[in-house]
N, C-alpha and C positions, 0 to 999 in steps of 0.2 A: 497682649500676651496670647490671647486666644487665636489671633490671626497668625502669629508666629508658630504656634503648635500645629495648626492646620497645614502650613507650608512645609514644616518638617515631615509631617505624615505623608503628604503628597510626594515629597522628594524621596522618602524611604520606599514608598510603593513603586516609584519610577525606577529606582535602583534594583529593587527586588524582582521586578517583572522584566524578564528578557524581552518579551514581545513589545512592551512599552518602550524599553530602552533601545530597541532596534536590533537586538540579537535574535537570530533564528534559533528555534528549539532543536535540541538533539534528542529526538524521540526514540525510545526503545520500543520497537515493534514486536512482531511475532517471533518468539525464540523458543519454540517448544522443545522440551528435552534438555535445555541448557540451564544450569543453575543460575539463580538470579544474580549472584556476584559476577559470574562469567559474562552474563548478558550485559551488565553495566560496563564491564571492562571492554567488551567488544565494541559497544556503541561509543565509548569514550575514545578508543583508539581510532576509529573511523572518523569521528567528529574532530578529533585533534588534527588529523591529516587534512581535513577541510579548513580548519583554523590556520594551519601553516600556510595555506594558499591565500590568506588574506580575508577570509570570510568570518564574520563575527557569529559564532555559534555558542549557545549556552551549554550548561552541564547536562549529562544524560538524565532523562526523566521518563517515567512510565506514563505520565498523565499529559495529554495534549491540551494546550491552552487555546488552540484555535488560530494561532498565528502562523507565520512562515516557519517551516520545520524541515529538517533532514531526518527522515525515519529510517532506522536501521533494522532490517529483518534478517534472520538467519534460519533457513529451512533445512533440516537434516535429511540426508538420504544415505542410509547405512552409516558409514563412518565419515562421510564427507559432508560439508556444509555449503549451501548456496547463500552467499552474502549479497544482499540487495540494499542499495541506498536509493530512496525515493525523495525527490525534492518536491515538497508540498507547498503550494502557494497560500497566501493569506486568506483566500476564500475557499480553500480546500482543493483546488485544482492540482493536477499532476503536472509539474513543470519539467520533469526529467526523471530518468531511471537508469541505474547501472547495476550489473550483476556479474559476480565472479564466483567460481566454485573453488573451494580450498579442500585439500586432503585432510587436514586436521585443523582444530581451532587455533593452534599456535601460528598457522600461516596467515592469520589475520594481520599480523605485524607487517608482512610483505604485501598483502593485498590492499591494505588501507590506502597507501599513497596512490595506487592505481585507480581505486574506486573514486577518490577525490578528483583525480584528473579526468576520469570518465564523466563524472556528473557535472563538473564545473566547465569543462572545455568541450563537452558533447563529443567525446571520442569513443571509439569501440574498444573492446578488449584487445584486439590485435594491434591497434595503434599505440597502446600503452605498454605492450609487452617488451621486456628487455631480458638479456641473458641472466641478469641477477634478480629478476622479479617474476619469474614464471611460477605458477601455482597450480594445484589441482591437476586436472586432466591435460593441461598444457605440457606436463612433464611425464605423462604416462607412456609406457612402452607399448607400441602398437602390436596387436596380435597378427600373426601371419599363418597362412595355411602350411600344412606339413609337407615336407619333401625330404629326399635322401640324396646325399652326395656319395658317389662311389668311384673307385679307381680300379683300373683293370689292365690286364696283360693278356695278349692272345697271339694266335698264329694266323697267317693268311697266305693265299695264293693269288695268281693273276692269270687272266686270259685276255687276249687282244684280238677282236674280230679283224680279219684280214691278214693275220700273221699266225704262223704255226708255232705257238709258244707253249711249252710244257710248264705247268705250275711248279715253281720251286718254293723254298722256305722263305717266309716273310714274317715280320713282327708287327703287332698292333699295340700301341700305348693309348689308353683311353681314360678320360675323366668325364663323369656325367652327373647331372642333377635330374632326379626323376620325381614326378608326382604320380598319382594314380593313373592319369590319362596321358600326360605329356612328359617329354624328356628333352634336355638340352645337352648335347654331346660335343666334347672337344676330342678330336681324333687325330692321331699321328700314326701313319703306317708306312713301312718300308718293305716293299714286296718286289721280288724278282723272279724271272723265269729261268729254269735250268736248261743249259745247253746240251745236256746229256741226251743222246739219241735224236736230237732235233737240231736243225740249223738255226732257226730263229731264236731271238732272245729279247726280252723286254724287262725293264726295271722302272718302278714308279716310287717316288717319294712324295707324300702328300700330307698336308696339315689342314684341317677343316673344322668348321663349326656347323653342327647339324641340329635340326629340330626333328622330334619323333612324335608320332601319335600311336598310342596303344589301344587296340580294339577291345580287349577284354580286361576285366578287373579281378580275374582269378589268379591261380598260382603260376600260370603261363599265359602268354599273349603274343599274337602276331603284331607286327608294327610296320609302318611305313615312315619314311623320312626323306629329308633333303637338306642341302645346305650349300655353303660356299667355302672356298679355300684356295690354297696355293699348291701347285704340284709341279714336279719335274719328271718328264717322261723320256726314257731312252729306248730306242727300238733298233734292232739289227735283224735284217733278213736278206734274202738273195740280192735284191736291187735297192735296198734302202738301209742306210746306216747313219742315224742322226739322233739328236736330242734337243729338247727345248723345255722351257718352263714358263709359268705364268699363272694367272688366276683361272678359276674354273668352278663349275657347279657339280653337283652329284645328286643322284637319287638312290634310295636304298630300300630294301625290304628285308625282314628277318623275323626271328622268334626270340623271345626272352623267357627263360625258365627260372624257377626258384624265387618267384616274386614275393613269397611269404617270409623269406629269410633275409638275413643281412648280406647275403651274397647273391650274385646273379650269374647266369650263364647265357650268353648271347651268341646266336648263329646268324650271320648276316651275309647278304649279297648286295654289292654296290656297283653302280656304273658311274665312272667319272666322266664328266663332260668338259674337257678343257676349252678355254676360250682362244685357243691358238692351234695352228697346223704345224705338223712336223715338216721341215724343209731341209733338203740336202744342200750342201754348198754348191755354188756355181762351179762349173767345170770348163776346162779349155782344152782344145785339140790343136796340135801343131802338125801341119801338112809339110813333110820334108821335101815334097816335089815342088811346091809353090813357095814354101817358106812363110806361109800365112798361118795365123792363129785364129781359130774359131771358138767363140765363147758360147757355152751352153748353160742356160739357167737351170738351177737345181730343181728337182721335182719336189712338189709340195703335196702332202696328203694328210687327211684328218683321221685320227684314231680316237676311239672311246674305250679305254681299258676297263675291264671288269675285274673286281677283286671280291673274294669271298673268304670268310674266316670264322673262327671260333674264339670268343673272348670271355675270360672269367673276371668278374668284378667283385669287390668287397669294400667294406668300410669299417 
């Protein structure tokens, strides 16, 4: 009878003690500022996620028994929590550690399966992230530096070195994004030279993307810039009448005013640098005396048109 009683007591102790029965402890670690009931729930949710992956883990407890354990810590930082699972060995050694930050304590439900995967499979937070399981700072909106987007309309004229072109009326359509020091400009300009009182005529159609640097941070600033784009140039003078189109670069300088306001006034001077020459068509002469035709290659010449204008921008 006495031997049977002793056996029953030993069996009861074996069942009651998770460490003796082979189950790892679910240890509630440091959870400052979290109510005790919530702390137990957090630990139980995380340990249950570990159980789902086939590991025998006991019920949450504040008291360590000295065996293998999964310790759950929750360290607050403002309104967010840093959840940490530490795998503690039977001799007290640290066998692994996994941490995720959550925006609210309710996100523990989403973070727990990832913590279990991280601690058991030795994976990083990035390796366990999925579209449906992002938590904390993984979903935050990144801060960006300030800038302004403006749209503008202006007028322009043209001059072509090597040709007697009188500036006529042209239009500028512009969109720009500006910071304090830099700007990115999308520019569309249609500019022609007036034939009145002069023989020569030039027309340019260009679309370009430019970068600009502003020298001052006050209400006005000079700037320099440059970019690439596509242009079509037509030129008519005494011995040259042709047109062509293609890619090209440009350089510019100018002034921007009203920088303290939602509007801008820009005065600019730009030199377009086409990547092509203007070339006349080949010509042929027929000699009636001999009946022979002589082919003459058309002349080719490079022109770098200059445009200047005033543009008003707003947003």
